[in-house]
N, C-alpha and C positions, 0 to 999 in steps of 0.2 A: 432397962429392957434390952439394951444392946449386948450386955455381957452374957446373959443366959443364952441368947441366940448364937453368939460366937462359940460358946461351949458346946451347944448342940451340934453345930456344923463341924467343929473339931472332932467331936465324938463320932459323927457319921463318917468322916474321912478316915479316922483311925480304924473304924470297924471295916470299912471298905478295903483298906490296905491289908489288914490282917486276915480278912475273910476271902479275898479274891486274888490279890496280887501274888501272894506267896505260893498258893497251889499252881497258879498259871506259870510262875517262874520255874517251879519244880517240874511241871509237865514239859516245859520247853527244854529243860536239861535232860529229861528222860527221852526226848525224841518226839514229843507230841507236837501239836500245832502251835502257832503263835499265840501268845496270851491275848485274851479278849478283854477289852476295856468295858466294864459295866458300870452304869450309873447307880448311885445309891437308891435303894427302894425299887429297882427294876430287875427283872430276870436277865440272866446272861444271854447275849445275842448268840444265835446258833452259828456254828462254824460252817465253812464252805462245804465240808463233807456232809454235815447234817442237813444243810439246805439242799444240797444235791440229792441226798437220799429221800427227803420229803418230796421233791419234785419228781423223782423217778417213781416213787410210790403213787403219786397222783397220776402220772402218765400211765403206769401199769393199770390203775383202776379204769382210766378212760379207755385204754386198749382192750381190757376185758369186756367193757360195755360195748365197744364197737364190734368185737368178735361175737358177742351174744346177738347183737342186732343182725350181723351178717349170717349167723347160724339160723335165725328165724326165717330169713329169706323174704319177708314182707317189708319192702322198703321202697319209698318213692324217690323221685329225683331231688326234691327239696331236702329231704333227710340225708340223702347221699351227699349232696353238696355241702351240707352242714358238717357232716363227719369228715369230709375231705378238708374243709377249712380248719377243723380242729387238729387234724394230723399235720397239716401244713404249719400251723402255729407251733406245734410240738417240735417239728423238725427244725424250724428256725431257732427256737430256744436251745435245742440240743446242739446245733451247729455252733452257736455262740459259746456255750459252756465248754464244748470240746476244744475250740480254739483257745479259750482262756486257760484250760487245764494243760494243754500241750505247751503253751507259751510259759506257763509256770513250771512245767517239768523240765524244760530244756536247760535253764540256768542251773538248776539243782544238779542235773547230771554232769554239767561242765564243772561245777564245784567239786563233786565227788571224783571226777577224773583228775582234777588238779591235785587232790590229796594223794594220788597214786594208789597202786595195788597194796593190799594188806600183806605185811611181811610174815614169813613163816615163823620167825622167832618173835613171839609176842613181847618178850622182855625188851627188845630193841626198839619197839614202837612206842613213841610218847603217848601218855594216857590222854592228853588233850586231842591228839590226832585221831586216836581210836574212838573217843567219845563223839567227835565231830563227824567221823565217818559213819558211826552208828546212827546218829541223829539224821544225817542226810539220807541214809538208807531207809530209815523208817518213813521219813517224809516222802521220799520217792515212791515207796511202796503204797502209801496212802493215796497219793495223786494218781499213781498207775492204776490202782483199784477204781478210783473215780473215773478215769478215762475208759476203763473196760466196761464199767456199768453204763456210762453214757453211750459207748459204742453199741452195747447190747440194746439199749433203748432206741437208738437210732435205727438199728437193723430191724427191730420189731415194727417201728413206725413206718419204715420204708416198705416192709412186707405188707402191712395193712393198707398202705396207700396204693400199692400195686393191685391188691385185691379189689379195692374200691374202684380203681381205674378200669379194671377188667369188667367189673359189674356195670360200670357206667357205659362202657362200650357195648355190652350186651343189651342194656336198656335202649341205647341209642339205635342199635341195629333193629331191635324189635319194633321201636317206634317208626323207623323208616319203612318197614315192611308191613305195618298195620294198615289195613284198608278201612276207611270210614265211610260215611254216607257220601254218595256222589249225586250229581244232578239227575241221574237216571233213576235214583231211588225215590219212591213216592213219599211225599210228606216233607221233602227237603225244602222246597221253595216255600211251602206253607209255613213250616217252622221258622224259616228265615224272615218271612214277612211278619210273623208274630213277634219275633225278637226285635226287628226294626221298629215296629209300632210301640213296643214296650219302651225302647230307648227314647223315642220321640215323645212318648207320653210322659216319661219321667222329666225330660227337659221342659215340656209344656207345663207340667204341674208345678215344677220349681219356679219357673218364670211367672206363672199366674199368681202363685202365692206371694211372691216378692212384690209384684205389681199391685196386688190387692192391699198389701200392708204399707204401700208407699203413700205418703201424703204429698200431694202435688202442690206445694207451697213455694214460697220465695227461695228457700234453700235448694229445693229440687231444681228450680229454674236456673239458679246460678251454677249448680253442678252440671246440668244439661248443657248450658252455654260453654262451660269449661271443656266438657267432653267433645262437643262439636268443634271447639277450637283445636283440641288435640288431634282430632281426626283430620281437620283441614290442614294442619301443619304436616301431618303424615303424608297426606296426598300431595302437598307442595313439595316435600322432599322427593317423593317418587316421581312426580311428573315434571318438576321444574329443576330442582337442584341436580338430580342425577343427569338429566339430559344436557343441562348447561355445562356441567363439569366434563362430561364425556366429549362434547363438541369442542370444548377448549383444548382438551388433551389430544384429541384426534387431529386438530388443526395445528398443534405445536410442531410436530415433526415434518411439516411441509418444507421447512427450510433445511439446509444441509446440516445434519447433526451427526454425532458419532454413535456408534453402536451401543455404548454403555448408556447414553442418555435415552436412546430408543427403548432399551430394556427397562430402565427405570420408569419411563413414561408408561410402558405397558403394565408394569406392576401397579403404578398409581391408578390406572384405569380399572384394573381388577379390584383394587380396594374400594374404589368408588362404586362399582357394580355390586360389591358385597356388603359394604358398611351402610350405605345410604338406605337400601331397603330394610336392613335390620333395624336401623334407627327409627324408620317409619313404622315398622311393625311394633317396636317397643312402645311408641306413642299410642298406637291404636290399642294395644293390650292395656295400657294404662287407662285409656278412656273407657274400655269395656269393664275393667275391674272397678273403676270409679263409679260406674253406673249402678253396680250391685243388682243387676237384673238376672244373673245366672247363678244357679246353685252349684254343688260339687260336680254333678254329672255334666252340666253344661260347660262348666269351667274346664273339665278334663277334655271335652271335645274341642273347645277353643284352643287349648294348649296343644292338642294333637294337630289341629289345623295350622297353628303357628309353626310347629315343628316341620310340617310338610312345606310350608312357605319358605322356611330357612333352607331346607334341602334343595328345593327348586332354585332358590336364589344362589346357593353355592354352585349348583350346576351351571346356572346362567353366567356367573362370574368366571369360574374356572374354564368352562367351555368357551366363553368369549375370549379368554386369554390365549387359548390354543388355536381356535378356529378364526376368531376375529373377522366375522363376515363382512363388516362395513369398513374396516381399516386394514387393508392388505399389508401395509408397511409393518404391522405388529404381528402378522400371522406366523405362527410356528408350523402349522400344517402346510403341505404342498397342494392342498385342494384349491380349486377355483372358487370364485366368489359365490356362485349359486350352490355349488356342492358344499362349501363351508357353512352357508346359511342353513341348508337342509340338515346337515349333520348336527349343527347347534340345536335346531328345533327337536330333532329326535332325542338328543341327549337330555334336554329339559323335560321331554315327555317321560323318559325313563326315570328321571329323578322324581317326577310327580307320582309315578307308580310306587316307587320305593317309599316316599313320604306317606302316601295314602295307606300303604300296607302297615306302616308303623302306627298310624292313627286308628285304622279300622280293624286290624287283625291282631297285631301284637298287644295293643292296649286292651282289646276285648278279651284276649286269651287270659290275661291276668285278672280281668274283671269278672270272669265266670259266665259269659254270655253263651248262648246255645251254639252247639257245634254245627248245626245246620246253617246258621247265619255266617259263621266263620268260613265254612266250606264254600258257600255261595260267593262271598266277597273275595275269597282267595282265588276261586276259579275265574271270576270276572277280571280281577287285577292281573293274574298270570296270562290270561288270554290277551289283554291289552298290552302287557309287558312283552309277550312273545312277538306280537305284531310289531311293536316298536323296535325290539332287538333285531328282528328280521330286516326292517327297513334301515336300521343304523349299521348293520353288518357290511353293507356294500361300501360304506365310507371308511371302514377300518383300514382298508388297503389304499394308501395314497398314491396309486399308480395310474396307468393308462385306462383301467377299467372305469374310473370315475369320469373319464372324458377330459382329463387335465394332465398333460404330459410335461408341463413346465411349471416352475414355481411362479408365485405372483410377480408382477412386473417390478414392483418396488422392492422386492427382496434382492439384496445385493448378491453379486456372484460369489464373493467370499463366503457369505452365509450359506449359500446353496452348497458349495463344495464341502464346507465344514460339516453341514448337516448330513450330506451323503456319506462322507468318510466315517462319521461317528456311528452311523446306523447301517453298516455294511451287512449285518445279519438281520436287520429289522424286517426285510421282506418275508423271510421264512416265518418269523414270529408273528407278523401280522396275518399271514395266511392261516397259521394255526388258530389265532384268535378269531378269525372270520369263520372258520369251520366250527369252532366251539360255540360261537354266537348262533349259528344256524341250528346246531344240535339242541341247545337249551331253549331256543325259540319254539321248537317243535315238541320236545320231550316234556318240558315243565307243564305247559297247558294240558297236554294229554294225560299226564299223571294226576293233575288236579281234577280233571273231568271224571276220571275213573275212581276218584275218592282217596288217593294216596296223598293225604294232606301234608304230612311232614316231608315225604320224599320230594314232592313237587317244589316245596319251599326251599329245601336244602340244595336242590339242583340250580334253582334260579337266583335267589338273592345273594348267596355268598359269592357267586361268580360276578354278579353286577357290582357288589361292594368291593370285591378284590380289584376289579378293573378301575374303580374310582380311586382306590388307594394307590395303585400303580400309576394312574394318570397324574395324580397329585405329585407323586415323587418325580415323575418325568418333568412336570412343569417347574418344580423347584430346582431340579438339576439344570434345566435350560436357563433359568434365571441366574444361577451361580455361574454357569459356563459363559453366558453371554456378557455378564457384567465383568468377569475377569478378562475375557478376551477384549472387551471394549476399552478397559483401562490399561491393559498391558500392551496391546498391539501398537497403538500410536507411539508410545515411548520407545518401544523396541525398533520401530521403523525409523524414527527420527535419529536414534543413536546408531543405526546400522548394525545392530547386534541381533543375536538370536533371542527368542522370547525367554523371559525370566522363569524362575521356578514357581512363580505365581500360578502358572498353568496347572500345577498339581492340585490346586484348590478344588476344581471340579471333581477330580478323582476322589479326594478325601470326602467331599460332600456326597458323592454318590455312594461311597462305602457307608457313611453315617446314615444316609437315607435308607439303605438296604437293612442295616441293623435295626433302625427304628420301625421299618415296615414289617419285619418278620413277626414280632409279637402281635401287632395289629392284625395281620393276615391270619395268624393262628387263632385269635379270638373270633374273627369273622367266621371261620370254619368250625367253630364249636368249642374251642379251648377255653378253659376257665382260668381265673387268676391262680388257682392252685396248680394247674398244669404249667403255667409260666414259671411259678416258683420252683416246681420240681425240675423243669428243664434248666433253670439257672443253677440249682444245686448240683445237678449232674455236670453242667458246664464248669462249675467251680471245683468240684471234687475230682472230676476226671472219670474216664470210662475205663473200667478194668478189662484188660485183654491178657488173659493168662495170669501170670504173676506180676505183670506190669500195669500201672495205672497211667493213662494218658489224660492229663488235665489241660484242656484247651485254654483255660484262664491263666494257667501258669505260663504257657507259651506266649499268650498275649501280654502278660506282665513282663516276661523276658524281652519281648520286642519293644515294648514301651520304654523300659529302663535302658535297654541297649541303644535305642534311638536317641534318648535324651543324653546318654553319655557320648554317643557319636557326635551329636550336634555341639555339645560342650567342648569336645576335643577339637572339632573344626574351628570353634570360636577361639580357643586358646592358640591353635596353630595360626590362625589369621592375625591375632594380636602379636604373636611372636614375630611373624614374618613382616608385618607392616610397621610395628612400633618399637619392638625391643631389640631384635637382632640387628637392624641397621645401625644401632648406636654402639654395637660392640666392636666394630671395625673388622669383623670377619668378612672373608670373601664370599662371593655368591654360592660357591660350592659348599663351604662350611655352613652357611645359613640354611641351605637346602637339606644338608645332612641332619642338622639339629631339628629342623621342621619335620622331616620324615620320621626321625626317631621319636619325637613327641607324639606324632600321629599314631604310629604303631603301638607305642606304649599306652596311649589313651584308648585305643580300640581293644587291646587285651584287657585293660582294667575295666572297661565298660562291659565286656563279656563276662568277666568274673563277678562283677557286682550284680549284673543282671541275673546270672545263674544263682547267686546267693539270695537275691531278693525274691526270685520266683520260687525258691525252695526246690529246685530240681535235684534229683538224686544223682550225684556224680559217681557213685559206685558203679552203676550200670554203664555210664559213659567210660569209666576206666576199664571195665571188662571189655567193652567193645573196642576201645583203643588198643588194649593188649592183643585182642584177636586180630586187629587190622595191622598190627606192627609188622607181621611177617609180610603181608601184602605191600606195606609201605616200603619195606626193605628191598623187595624185588621189583615190584611194578612201578613204584613211585620214587625210585632212587634219584632219577633225574630231577624231579621236582624238589626233593629234599636238598639235593646238591645245589640247585639254583637258589633255593631259599637261604642256605648257609652262606653261599657266595654273596648274595645280596646283603646279608648282615655284615660280612667282611668288608664289602665295598663301602658301606655306610660308616664303619668304624675306622678302618685303615685309610680310606679315602685315596687310593691310588688314582681313581677316576672320580671326578665330581661334576655336578651340574655346571654347564657352561664351558667345559673343556673341549678342545679340538683334538679328537682322537682319530687314529687311522689304524684299521685292522684289515684282516684278509677279506672280509665281506664288504668293506666300504669304509668311507671316512665321513666325518661330519661333526656336529656339535652335540654333546650330551645334554639332553633336555630334562630327563627324569630318570632316577634310579628307583625301580620298584623292587618288591620282594623277590619276584621270580625273574624279571628281565629288566633290561635297560633300554630306554628309548633314545635313539640317536637320530637327529635331523640332518639329512644329507644336504649337500649344496644344491641339489635339485628340488629341495623342499619335500622330499619323501621321508617317511618315518621308517627307520631301520630298527627293528626289534631284535636285540641280541640277548641270548640267555646269559645270565650272570656268570655261569661257570666258564664260558668262553673268555670273559674278561679277566677271570682269575687265573685260569690255566694256560691260556694262549698268549702269544706276544701281542702287545698293543703299544702303538706309538702315541704318546700324549704330548702334543706340541705345547700345551700351556699348563703343564703340571706344576712346575716350580715357579715360573714367572712367564710373563708375556713376551719376553725377549726371544728372538729367533734369528738364525743366520740367513742372509740373503746371498745367493750366487747368481750372477747374470753373465753368461758366456757371450763372447763376441769375437768375430774373426775379421781380419783385414787382409787386403791383397798383398802379395809379395812385392817388395820394393818400397813399402811404406816405412817411415821412420818409427821404430818401436817406442822410442823414448817419447816422441810427440803423442803417440796413441795412449801411452800409459799416463802421461800428464793430463791429457784431455779427459780420460775416463775417471781419474782421481777427482778432478774438479767436478765432474757431473755427480759422482757418488757423494762427495762431501756437501754438495749444495742441496741435497734432498733433506727435508726436515725430519723424515721418519727414521733416518739412519743415525745411530748413536755417534757422538763425537769422541767418546772414550769407551772402548778402543775405537779409533778412527777407521773408516773403511779404507781398503787398499786394493791394488790391482796386481794380478799375477800374470806373467807371460808364461803360459802353460807349455806350449809345444809349437814346433814347426809342423803344421798339419799338411795333409796331402794337397789341399787347395788354398789354405790361408794360414796366416799367423794367428794363433788362438790365444785370446786373453780372457781373464775372468775378473769381474768386480765382486769383492766379498766384503760383507759388513754385517753388523748386528742391527736388527730392527727394534724399535721401541715396542711394537705390537706385531707379533707374527701373523695375526689375523689379517694384516694389510699387505701381506707378501705379494699377492697378485697385483694389487694396485700400484705398489712401489715398483715392481718389475716393469709394468706397463709404462709408468712415468719415465723411468730410466731409459727404456728402449726408445721412447719418443724423443727424448733429449739427445741420445746417441745418434739417431738418424738425422736430427737437425744439425748437430755440430759437425758430423762427418760430411754432410752435404756442403756445409759452408767451407770446410777445410779441403774439400776435394778428395777425401779418403774413400777408397772403393771398398765396399763390403762384397767379397767375391761369392760366387755360387759355383757349384760343381759343373764343369764343362768337359766333354770328351770328344776327341777327333778320331775318326776311323780311317786307317791307312791300309789299302789293299796292295800287296806286293805284285801279284800277277793279274792286274786288272785287264790288260789287253787279251791275254789268252782266255780269261773267263768270259769276256764279251764275245769272242768268236765262237766259243762253244755254245753259248746261249743262242746265237743267231742261227747256227746250223740246226740246232734242235727245233727251233721254231719253223724253219723252212721245211724240214723233213716231215713235220706233222701236217703242214698245209698241202704237200704234194701227194700224200698217200691216199689210196682209194678208200672210200668209207667202208667201214665194217658194220654190216646190218645189226649184229648183236650189240656192238658198242654204241651204235647210234640209238638203238632202242633203249639201251640202258641210260644213255645220256638224256 
């Protein structure tokens, strides 16, 4: 039996090879697609082109159906959203196929470019090269056709999606302007009462039927005991566990603790306020479901009530985290205790209105209840919500209007200053929010009373939910900010340093919170998932402006890749500076030059890699660069000159970091050589910024260029009559005794000249480190003063005697002049002038 089966398999393999492999190989030589491997007994798998053609045909059929539905004009909102979802799925599939086709086309074009252009003389072209060029050309043409078909399908789907979006906006506008029954219309209240009685009758009927079918035996008694136990545990969680945990957490910060621990304790209190009631609610729902007393209608109402309870609990927890009426040490708001408690209560009331609306209006809209009942409930809830918003609006502004001009007593001064500095523009925003709250508190109930059901809801609830989302983002930002500040500030204060870069974490967290809140806010104001997908595709593809397409996602990719390359460059630079370069024996200037060169090279490579990864078109950049070259040549020639000079300084190294240089604008130590300028720290600890071109083109004295050795000259003069040999011997001993002067060549003394007031000498020698020239000069002068005082050698100073040849005649003339002035009659004019 094994031998015939082996022969059958061998025959099938030979048939497969002769029937499929050879034609596919021939097709590949002729320039067709890659050979398709087919299993024996199965049809050939379709190629990518065939699969794409089938998908495009299906998409065209769907597009024609959508166009027909749009042409009929009779379409409801549910059908519209279904069509938009279909087009959104099409666009996602087309986007993926387009990306795959273009990624497949790019290497083929590079391969054809590597073969070079076709020669005019066909006889000189090898046959193999020409065949490969032909095959690549046919393959590129096939993929290019696929790309064009996909682009056409994409454009058609986008156009249909735009038509559906425009139709949706028209339907939405019509719905907002449609007036339904109002409280002034007869029969509204009657119809609402009938609808309410109908709902209650359904719940009563379901419960009565279930109770009638219930057998009150021992199993029922055990289930009832279990349900009562679950409800008791739920009440214990709400009344006992929550209160005990909150008291313990509120009492913990009475001792001196840091800000980070205070923030973590506040987060723990928020979780207790939120999770403990939710756990209790879950136990209560489990008990209700276990009782099996309610049918579908009753269960839906209980679930709606549970959702309302969760909404109120969330407002209680998050509002308690911000206002903290009973624990001012955790309070983020600057309200007083009474004002914070009142604001917290108003906030919970507003959450109750939102939860009841979801239970009584939104749920009933989908259930098909009467419009009269919906209108009555909506009007009552908006009237209550408007009153609550009006009362809550006065607490939006945390200023003097609330009667509290100072933060809570236990709020630290640092926290107060930090809060005020961060929210410098907050008063204006809070004023706008307060005006908006007053407007919706009046307009929404009025529209509801007049019968504008959709308009009243669209004005009120999106504003309230948007405020909730923004408040949650503010709380999360506060948590991140305070935790980072609490962990970073003590270590920085102990080290006596500036705060670390960890302070950037709140900025990054704020940016991420904004990015996460934008789609949520868009959906609150009526956007659908398809709208979010359309916005993301627009963000990914780019916005066409003329012939240029600006893709924000490409710029974001560029920033991310460039930032990653920059951080990697900094890491490599730090490793080189701290671990590798100190082992090479190079001086500090050489190490600084290598470190700077690695940094600039890494930044350039990071930019190029980021541009390549983001897929930015460099041809437009090249055109712009060519257009700006003239401006660079004229207006930016100094910058280019300084840039080239900086590169010369790094390569040639006539001046390096750590050198003591002296130039016309000042002298000091070179601290850093940048691309445009060089930073020199003067002896007054001032930063002297010198353009690199001045260091290249102007004269610069570098005291430590080749070595640290430098010549010391100390002039000294002695009085005439002193023995010059004794002075020279004494000065030589002083110079050679100082440890900073080199022994070879040894310091020596010069008798320079016979000065006008003294015999002038000089001590000359070479210092081991010229940076100590002032200290060595001072030491030698101190020693000279001491040795000269012991030896009785006088250090003269300039003295002048004035000799008058006719002193007697000059004295008599002065006396006569004085006597003549005293005996003259007074001159009125002169006296008045005097």
